C-alpha positions in Angstrom: 89.6 141.9 109.8 92.8 141.6 111.1 95.4 144.3 110.5 98.9 143.0 108.5 102.4 144.3 107.1 103.5 141.9 104.5 107.3 141.1 104.6 109.4 140.4 101.5 113.2 139.7 101.6 114.7 139.5 98.3 118.1 138.1 97.8 120.4 140.4 96.4 121.2 139.2 92.9 117.3 138.2 92.3 114.9 140.1 89.5 113.7 143.1 90.7 109.9 142.7 88.2 109.5 139.1 89.6 110.1 140.3 93.3 107.5 142.9 92.3 104.8 140.4 91.1 105.6 138.6 94.0 105.0 140.7 96.7 101.8 142.0 94.5 100.6 138.3 95.0 101.2 138.2 98.7 99.1 141.3 99.0 96.3 139.3 97.4 96.5 136.1 99.4 96.5 138.0 102.6 93.2 139.9 101.0 91.4 136.5 100.2 92.1 135.3 103.7 90.1 138.6 105.1 93.3 140.3 105.9 93.7 144.4 105.5 97.3 144.9 104.4 98.4 148.4 106.1 101.5 148.2 105.6 105.0 146.9 103.6 108.3 146.1 104.5 111.0 144.9 102.0 114.7 143.9 102.4 117.2 143.1 99.9 119.6 140.5 101.4 120.7 137.1 102.0 118.4 135.3 105.0 119.6 135.4 108.2 119.5 132.4 110.3 117.9 134.0 113.3 115.3 136.6 111.7 114.9 135.7 107.9 116.0 139.0 107.4 118.9 141.5 109.2 118.7 141.9 113.3 118.4 145.5 112.8 115.5 145.1 110.7 113.7 143.2 113.0 113.4 146.6 115.0 112.3 148.7 112.4 109.8 145.7 112.0 108.7 146.1 114.9 108.4 149.5 115.4 106.1 149.8 112.1 103.9 147.0 113.8 103.5 149.1 116.8 103.2 152.6 114.9 100.4 150.7 112.7 98.6 148.9 114.7 99.5 145.8 113.2 98.2 142.1 114.8 100.0 140.0 112.2 103.1 139.9 110.4 103.1 137.5 107.1 106.5 136.9 105.1 106.3 135.6 101.4 109.6 133.6 102.6 109.5 130.5 104.7 109.8 130.7 108.2 111.5 128.0 110.4 109.8 127.4 114.3 112.9 129.3 115.6 112.2 132.3 113.0 108.8 132.5 113.4 109.5 132.5 117.4 112.1 135.4 117.2 110.4 137.4 115.0 107.2 137.0 117.3 109.1 138.3 120.1 110.2 140.8 118.4 107.6 142.4 116.8 104.7 141.1 119.9 102.5 139.9 117.4 101.4 136.6 115.2 104.0 136.0 112.7 103.3 133.7 109.4 104.9 132.8 106.5 103.5 132.1 102.6 102.6 128.6 103.7 100.6 128.9 106.6 98.6 131.8 105.0 97.9 129.3 102.0 97.1 126.6 104.2 94.5 128.9 106.1 92.8 129.8 103.1 92.4 126.6 101.9 91.0 125.5 105.3 88.2 128.2 104.9 87.5 127.2 101.3 87.6 123.8 101.9 83.9 122.1 101.3 84.1 118.4 100.5 85.4 115.6 102.6 88.6 115.2 100.0 89.4 118.4 100.3 89.0 119.1 104.1 91.3 115.8 104.4 94.0 116.9 101.7 94.3 120.4 103.8 94.5 118.7 107.1 97.2 116.0 105.3 98.8 118.8 104.1 99.0 120.4 107.3 100.3 117.8 109.3 102.8 116.9 106.4 104.4 120.6 107.0 104.4 120.0 110.6 105.9 116.3 111.1 109.7 117.9 110.5 109.5 120.7 112.9 107.5 118.9 115.7 110.7 118.9 117.9 111.2 122.2 117.2 107.3 123.2 117.9 108.1 121.3 121.4 110.8 122.8 122.5 109.5 126.7 121.9 106.3 125.3 123.7 108.4 124.6 126.7 110.8 127.6 126.2 107.7 129.9 126.4 103.9 128.7 127.2 101.9 131.1 125.6 98.7 129.4 125.0 98.3 129.5 121.2 101.6 130.2 120.1 101.6 129.7 116.1 97.9 128.8 116.2 98.9 124.8 117.4 98.0 124.8 121.2 99.5 122.5 124.0 101.8 120.0 122.9 103.1 117.1 124.7 106.5 115.2 123.6 103.9 112.2 121.9 103.6 114.7 119.1 105.7 113.4 116.7 104.3 110.3 116.8 100.5 112.1 116.6 101.3 113.3 113.5 102.5 110.4 111.9 99.8 108.5 113.3 97.0 111.1 111.9 98.9 111.5 108.6 98.5 107.5 108.1 94.9 107.5 109.2 94.3 110.2 106.4 96.3 109.0 103.4 94.1 105.7 103.9 91.1 107.9 104.2 91.8 109.3 100.9 92.5 106.1 99.0 89.3 104.4 100.2 87.5 108.3 99.2 89.5 107.9 95.4 89.6 110.4 93.3 85.9 110.5 92.2 86.1 112.0 88.8 84.7 109.3 87.0 81.5 110.1 89.3 81.5 114.1 88.5 81.7 113.1 85.2 78.3 111.6 85.0 77.2 114.2 87.3 78.0 116.8 84.5 76.5 114.7 81.7 73.1 114.5 83.3 72.6 118.0 84.3 71.6 118.3 80.8 73.8 121.2 79.5 77.1 122.3 78.6 79.3 123.8 81.4 82.6 126.1 80.4 84.8 126.5 83.4 87.3 129.6 83.2 90.5 128.9 85.0 94.0 130.7 85.0 96.5 132.4 86.6 95.3 135.8 88.9 95.9 138.4 87.1 95.5 137.1 83.6 92.4 138.7 83.0 90.3 136.2 83.8 87.3 138.2 85.2 87.8 140.6 82.5 85.9 138.1 79.8 84.0 136.6 81.8 82.4 140.1 81.9 83.1 140.7 78.2 82.0 137.0 77.1 78.4 137.4 79.1 77.7 140.9 78.0 77.1 141.8 81.6 78.0 144.3 84.5 78.4 141.7 87.1 80.5 142.5 90.0 83.3 139.6 89.7 85.6 139.3 92.8 89.3 139.1 91.1 91.0 137.2 94.3 92.4 134.3 95.0 90.7 131.3 95.7 86.8 132.1 95.6 86.1 128.7 94.9 83.7 128.6 97.5 81.3 131.5 95.9 82.1 130.8 91.7 80.0 133.1 89.7 77.9 131.6 86.9 76.1 133.2 83.8 74.5 132.2 80.8 75.9 132.4 77.4 74.2 131.6 74.1 76.5 130.8 70.9 74.7 129.5 68.1 71.4 128.6 69.5 73.5 126.5 72.4 73.2 127.5 75.7 76.6 127.2 77.9 77.2 128.1 82.0 80.1 130.2 82.1 81.6 130.1 85.6 84.7 132.2 86.8 86.7 129.3 89.2 89.9 130.0 90.8 92.7 132.0 90.4 96.2 129.5 90.2 99.0 131.3 92.1 103.0 131.0 91.2 105.3 129.2 93.5 102.7 126.4 95.0 104.5 125.0 97.8 104.6 120.8 97.2 102.8 120.2 100.2 100.0 122.3 99.0 99.2 120.5 95.2 97.1 118.0 95.9 94.6 119.9 98.7 94.8 122.8 95.5 93.4 119.8 93.3 90.8 119.4 95.8 89.0 122.4 95.5 88.6 122.1 91.6 86.0 119.8 91.5 83.7 122.2 89.3 86.5 122.6 87.0 86.2 118.7 86.4 82.5 118.9 86.2 83.0 121.0 82.9 82.9 120.0 79.2 85.5 122.7 78.4 88.1 124.4 80.3 88.9 127.7 79.2 92.7 128.1 80.1 93.4 132.4 80.5 97.0 133.0 80.1 98.5 136.6 80.7 101.3 137.0 77.3 102.5 140.1 78.3 103.8 138.0 81.2 107.9 137.2 80.0 108.0 134.1 77.8 109.4 131.5 80.7 107.0 132.7 82.7 103.7 131.9 80.6 105.5 128.7 79.6 105.7 127.8 83.5 102.3 129.0 84.2 101.3 126.4 81.4 103.1 123.6 82.2 101.5 124.1 85.8 98.0 124.7 85.0 98.0 121.4 83.0 99.8 119.7 85.5 96.7 120.5 88.0 94.3 119.5 85.5 96.5 116.1 85.5 94.1 113.0 85.1 91.2 114.3 86.0 90.9 116.4 83.2 91.0 113.4 81.3 88.0 113.8 78.4 87.5 117.6 79.2 88.8 119.8 76.3 91.0 122.6 77.0 90.8 126.0 75.1 93.7 128.5 75.5 92.9 131.6 75.4 96.0 134.0 75.0 94.8 137.2 76.8 96.4 140.5 76.3 97.6 140.2 72.5 97.0 143.6 72.2 99.6 145.0 74.2 102.9 143.3 72.1 104.0 143.7 68.1 103.2 141.1 65.9 107.0 140.1 66.0 106.9 139.6 69.9 103.7 137.9 69.5 105.3 135.4 66.9 108.3 134.6 68.9 106.1 133.7 72.1 104.0 131.5 70.2 106.7 129.7 68.9 107.6 128.9 72.1 104.7 127.7 73.8 103.5 125.8 71.3 103.9 122.7 72.8 101.7 123.9 75.6 99.3 125.7 73.7 98.3 124.0 70.9 95.7 126.2 68.6 95.5 128.7 70.9 92.9 132.4 70.1 94.3 135.3 70.6 92.2 137.9 72.5 91.9 140.9 74.1 89.5 140.7 77.2 89.5 144.5 77.5 88.7 145.6 73.6 86.6 142.5 72.8 89.1 141.9 69.7 89.5 137.9 69.2 85.9 137.0 71.5 83.9 136.0 68.3 86.9 133.6 67.1 86.7 132.5 70.9 82.9 132.0 71.0 83.2 129.7 67.6 86.1 127.6 68.8 83.9 126.9 72.5 80.9 125.8 69.9 83.0 123.6 68.1 83.8 121.8 70.9 80.8 121.1 72.6 79.3 118.0 73.1 77.7 116.8 70.1 74.5 116.9 69.6 71.7 114.7 67.8 69.4 115.7 65.1 66.3 114.5 64.8 63.0 114.8 62.6 60.0 114.5 64.3 56.2 114.8 63.8 53.7 115.9 66.9 49.8 116.0 67.5 48.5 119.3 66.8 47.3 119.5 70.1 47.7 120.9 73.6 50.3 118.3 74.4 51.9 118.4 71.3 52.0 122.3 72.2 53.8 122.0 75.3 56.3 119.6 73.7 57.0 122.2 71.3 57.3 124.2 74.1 60.0 122.1 76.1 61.7 121.7 73.1 62.7 125.2 72.6 64.1 124.9 76.4 66.0 122.1 76.1 67.3 121.9 72.6 67.8 123.8 68.9 64.4 124.0 66.7 66.1 124.3 63.2 62.5 124.7 61.7 58.6 123.9 61.9 56.1 123.7 60.3 51.9 123.7 61.5 49.4 121.4 59.9 47.5 118.7 60.5 50.4 117.6 62.9 53.3 119.7 63.8 56.9 118.5 62.0 60.1 119.8 63.7 63.7 119.0 63.2 65.5 119.8 65.9 68.8 119.1 67.4 69.2 118.2 71.2 71.4 115.7 73.7 70.8 111.6 73.6 68.5 112.4 76.5 66.5 114.1 74.8 66.3 112.6 71.8 65.5 109.3 73.2 62.6 110.7 74.6 61.3 111.9 71.6 62.0 108.9 69.4 58.6 107.9 69.5 57.6 110.8 67.0 60.7 110.3 65.1 59.8 110.6 61.1 63.3 109.8 61.0 67.0 110.6 62.1 
């Protein structure tokens, strides 16, 4: 794991709390990419064209890099190719910005062909306007691997354009696959609930509280390669609850499609449980809700979204009511909860249960035989047995998904 220093330049007139939150998120992003953050460097100044931060501060940063034996510097601010080159020359180590860090994480997390294509497209679209600068800097300093981009000829810009066209064509041929995903979800025969929301919203804590299990859940961004899934039983209905992905603030526009392609597990769900941190400022809550719904987009069409307003216990009734009024259009009929204390979780389970795909009721009569007993056991596993009577035959009132009901229809007394 590479030792890294994270850097953030703040505009002098920006909000301190917002700056602090963004810096904390950058550290989490670095952690998600398997870097060890050994130092933090912050300066409040308007951007410097050559270095992003002040020229004198670059020398201080270089000293920090040397003293901490850091191998990489990651800026929260977007850097030009020239700035990256100049900073790397002074600090004598690799330099990247937040966009490149996210790109690196997505490249590692992408598992489907579509996701990999979207990541590659984002990378090319990022490089295209900078192509001439990259080639110029390559000629200026021919260190192999500068920017991790390798050696390029003057045709680099044209090569990028051709690759962009090729990838876009292939993506159009692939389609978004939402219909096949939805079919797959129904064929699996059980109800799926996917947890979604921004990092630090309390998603992992809620997961642990709902499944009542001391499961080690990674509080890390973009962990879609190894989502954690546990079973949850509510009113005899079995659900699979999956803790999926933590969204991030200010996702670069070029990365939106690539990010959506990492969310296939969410779109397999019957219900998306969207967790919101109510302790955030109300304008941030609105922004996060709006972006979340935008991310779900058309691919979540037909999927129920249940909004859980977490950390409600940290607010007074008056504060809660004021925020509720402001976000009511983005969070209709939300459930107020505290994942940590357990407040509101019974109500949340009730809402989840009410939004599960409806199952069919049926009364059946099966023979009192080894085959009949085997069917009873199977129905207990696959559905809900409301009543059962043993006599010359076994009479049952069951509730199950359509696929199961169709299989027992020959034994139906009445539906």
